[in-house]
DRENDO-1510 file (C-alpha; in Angstrom, 1 decimal, always signed):
<recs>
REC; n; res; u; v; w
REC; 1; UNK; +0.0; +0.0; +0.0 .
REC; 2; UNK; +1.3; +3.4; -0.9 .
REC; 3; UNK; -0.1; +6.9; -1.4 .
REC; 4; UNK; +1.3; +10.1; -3.0 .
REC; 5; UNK; +0.4; +13.6; -4.1 .
REC; 6; UNK; +1.1; +14.8; -7.6 .
REC; 7; UNK; +3.5; +14.6; -9.5 .
REC; 8; UNK; +4.4; +11.1; -8.3 .
REC; 9; UNK; +3.5; +7.8; -10.0 .
REC; 10; UNK; +2.6; +4.7; -8.1 .
REC; 11; UNK; +3.5; +1.3; -9.5 .
REC; 12; UNK; +2.9; -2.3; -8.7 .
REC; 13; UNK; +4.4; -5.2; -10.7 .
REC; 14; UNK; +3.4; -8.7; -11.4 .
REC; 15; UNK; -0.3; -8.8; -10.7 .
REC; 16; UNK; -1.5; -12.3; -11.5 .
REC; 17; UNK; -4.4; -13.4; -9.3 .
REC; 18; UNK; -3.7; -10.3; -7.2 .
REC; 19; UNK; -5.7; -7.1; -7.7 .
REC; 20; UNK; -4.2; -3.6; -8.0 .
REC; 21; UNK; -6.7; -1.2; -6.6 .
REC; 22; UNK; -6.3; +2.6; -7.0 .
REC; 23; UNK; -8.1; +5.4; -5.3 .
REC; 24; UNK; -7.8; +9.0; -6.6 .
REC; 25; UNK; -9.0; +12.4; -5.4 .
REC; 26; UNK; -9.2; +14.4; -8.7 .
REC; 27; UNK; -9.5; +17.8; -7.0 .
REC; 28; UNK; -6.5; +17.4; -4.7 .
REC; 29; UNK; -4.6; +15.1; -7.0 .
REC; 30; UNK; -3.8; +12.6; -4.3 .
REC; 31; UNK; -3.8; +8.9; -5.2 .
REC; 32; UNK; -3.2; +5.6; -3.5 .
REC; 33; UNK; -2.4; +2.1; -4.6 .
REC; 34; UNK; -3.1; -1.2; -2.9 .
REC; 35; UNK; -1.7; -4.6; -4.0 .
REC; 36; UNK; -4.4; -7.1; -2.8 .
REC; 37; UNK; -3.1; -10.7; -2.4 .
REC; 38; UNK; -6.2; -12.3; -0.9 .
REC; 39; UNK; -9.9; -11.4; -0.5 .
REC; 40; UNK; -10.2; -11.6; +3.3 .
REC; 41; UNK; -8.2; -11.6; +6.5 .
REC; 42; UNK; -10.9; -13.8; +8.0 .
REC; 43; UNK; -11.3; -11.3; +10.8 .
REC; 44; UNK; -7.8; -12.1; +12.2 .
REC; 45; UNK; -5.7; -9.3; +13.5 .
REC; 46; UNK; -3.2; -9.3; +10.7 .
REC; 47; UNK; +0.3; -7.9; +10.7 .
REC; 48; UNK; -0.1; -6.4; +7.2 .
REC; 49; UNK; -3.7; -5.3; +6.6 .
REC; 50; UNK; -2.7; -4.2; +3.0 .
REC; 51; UNK; -2.6; -7.9; +1.9 .
REC; 52; UNK; -6.3; -8.3; +2.1 .
REC; 53; UNK; -9.2; -6.5; +0.3 .
REC; 54; UNK; -11.4; -6.4; +3.4 .
REC; 55; UNK; -8.8; -4.7; +5.6 .
REC; 56; UNK; -6.6; -3.0; +3.0 .
REC; 57; UNK; -9.2; -0.9; +1.3 .
REC; 58; UNK; -10.4; +0.8; +4.5 .
REC; 59; UNK; -6.7; +1.3; +5.5 .
REC; 60; UNK; -5.9; +3.0; +2.2 .
REC; 61; UNK; -9.0; +5.2; +2.5 .
REC; 62; UNK; -7.8; +6.3; +6.0 .
REC; 63; UNK; -4.3; +6.9; +4.7 .
REC; 64; UNK; -5.5; +9.1; +1.8 .
REC; 65; UNK; -7.9; +11.1; +4.1 .
REC; 66; UNK; -5.0; +11.7; +6.5 .
REC; 67; UNK; -3.1; +13.2; +3.6 .
REC; 68; UNK; -6.0; +15.6; +2.9 .
REC; 69; UNK; -8.1; +13.7; +0.3 .
REC; 70; UNK; -11.8; +14.0; +0.5 .
REC; 71; UNK; -13.4; +10.7; +1.1 .
REC; 72; UNK; -16.5; +11.5; -1.0 .
REC; 73; UNK; -14.3; +12.5; -4.0 .
REC; 74; UNK; -12.4; +9.2; -4.2 .
REC; 75; UNK; -12.7; +7.3; -7.4 .
REC; 76; UNK; -11.5; +3.6; -7.7 .
REC; 77; UNK; -10.0; +1.6; -10.5 .
REC; 78; UNK; -9.0; -2.0; -10.4 .
REC; 79; UNK; -6.8; -4.3; -12.5 .
REC; 80; UNK; -5.6; -7.9; -12.2 .
REC; 81; UNK; -7.5; -10.8; -10.7 .
REC; 82; UNK; -6.4; -13.2; -13.4 .
REC; 83; UNK; -7.0; -17.0; -13.3 .
REC; 84; UNK; -3.4; -18.1; -13.0 .
REC; 85; UNK; -4.1; -21.7; -12.1 .
REC; 86; UNK; -5.4; -24.1; -14.7 .
REC; 87; UNK; -7.2; -26.5; -12.3 .
REC; 88; UNK; -10.3; -28.4; -13.3 .
REC; 89; UNK; -12.4; -28.3; -10.1 .
REC; 90; UNK; -15.9; -27.2; -9.1 .
REC; 91; UNK; -14.4; -25.5; -6.0 .
REC; 92; UNK; -13.7; -21.8; -6.1 .
REC; 93; UNK; -10.7; -22.2; -3.9 .
REC; 94; UNK; -8.5; -22.0; -7.0 .
REC; 95; UNK; -10.4; -19.0; -8.3 .
REC; 96; UNK; -8.3; -16.5; -6.2 .
REC; 97; UNK; -8.3; -13.8; -8.8 .
REC; 98; UNK; -12.1; -13.9; -9.2 .
REC; 99; UNK; -12.6; -13.9; -5.5 .
REC; 100; UNK; -10.2; -10.9; -5.1 .
REC; 101; UNK; -12.1; -8.9; -7.7 .
REC; 102; UNK; -15.5; -9.7; -6.1 .
REC; 103; UNK; -14.3; -8.8; -2.7 .
REC; 104; UNK; -12.7; -5.5; -3.9 .
REC; 105; UNK; -16.0; -4.6; -5.6 .
REC; 106; UNK; -18.0; -5.5; -2.4 .
REC; 107; UNK; -15.8; -3.5; -0.1 .
REC; 108; UNK; -15.9; -0.5; -2.4 .
REC; 109; UNK; -19.7; -0.7; -2.5 .
REC; 110; UNK; -19.9; -0.9; +1.3 .
REC; 111; UNK; -17.5; +2.1; +1.6 .
REC; 112; UNK; -19.6; +4.0; -1.0 .
REC; 113; UNK; -16.6; +4.5; -3.3 .
REC; 114; UNK; -17.4; +4.5; -7.1 .
REC; 115; UNK; -15.6; +2.0; -9.2 .
REC; 116; UNK; -14.9; +4.0; -12.4 .
REC; 117; UNK; -13.0; +1.4; -14.4 .
REC; 118; UNK; -11.6; -2.1; -14.3 .
REC; 119; UNK; -9.4; -4.5; -16.3 .
REC; 120; UNK; -9.7; -7.9; -14.7 .
REC; 121; UNK; -9.8; -11.6; -15.4 .
REC; 122; UNK; -8.1; -13.4; -18.2 .
REC; 123; UNK; -5.0; -15.7; -17.7 .
REC; 124; UNK; -2.2; -13.1; -17.9 .
REC; 125; UNK; -0.4; -10.9; -15.6 .
REC; 126; UNK; -0.4; -7.1; -15.4 .
REC; 127; UNK; +1.8; -4.2; -14.2 .
REC; 128; UNK; +0.0; -1.0; -13.4 .
REC; 129; UNK; +1.1; +2.6; -12.9 .
REC; 130; UNK; -1.2; +5.3; -11.4 .
REC; 131; UNK; -0.6; +8.9; -12.5 .
REC; 132; UNK; -1.4; +11.1; -9.5 .
REC; 133; UNK; -1.8; +14.2; -11.7 .
REC; 134; UNK; -4.8; +12.9; -13.6 .
REC; 135; UNK; -5.8; +9.5; -12.1 .
REC; 136; UNK; -5.1; +7.7; -15.3 .
REC; 137; UNK; -4.1; +4.0; -14.8 .
REC; 138; UNK; -1.6; +2.5; -17.2 .
REC; 139; UNK; -1.9; -1.2; -17.6 .
REC; 140; UNK; +1.0; -3.2; -19.2 .
REC; 141; UNK; +0.8; -6.8; -20.1 .
REC; 142; UNK; +2.9; -9.3; -21.9 .
REC; 143; UNK; +1.2; -10.4; -25.1 .
REC; 144; UNK; -1.9; -8.3; -24.5 .
REC; 145; UNK; -0.5; -4.8; -25.0 .
REC; 146; UNK; -0.8; -1.6; -23.1 .
REC; 147; UNK; -3.9; +0.3; -22.2 .
REC; 148; UNK; -5.1; +3.2; -20.1 .
REC; 149; UNK; -8.3; +3.2; -18.0 .
</recs>
């Protein structure tokens, strides 16, 4: 988890089943980035809240607000959540990427933060870069090109 004011960019590398979640205040040009490894901390007191969607998203919101961002102005974008395991099973235990995406969306909804854009799923990894001047999210992939959301 990291946050910065313009003109800094925030980057996370190697998103497979993980989700990169960004929050951005367009008026104050403050942004934050969370690299979600797993959907839930299962209510445990965890050493690193940022690993989990259920504890990391509220922690990132708090960090941005402490830097001056307006909670009501925050806009979210997500990328990642790929299916990196080719297992044939009816269990969703191997669908970590999909579960990460669903939990991120659920927590954002509960926090009343608008999800403006997403690039999720597939079977390929991503690297993302958040521009804190305009909130644009650059998504780089191997074999699937580059895009902005």
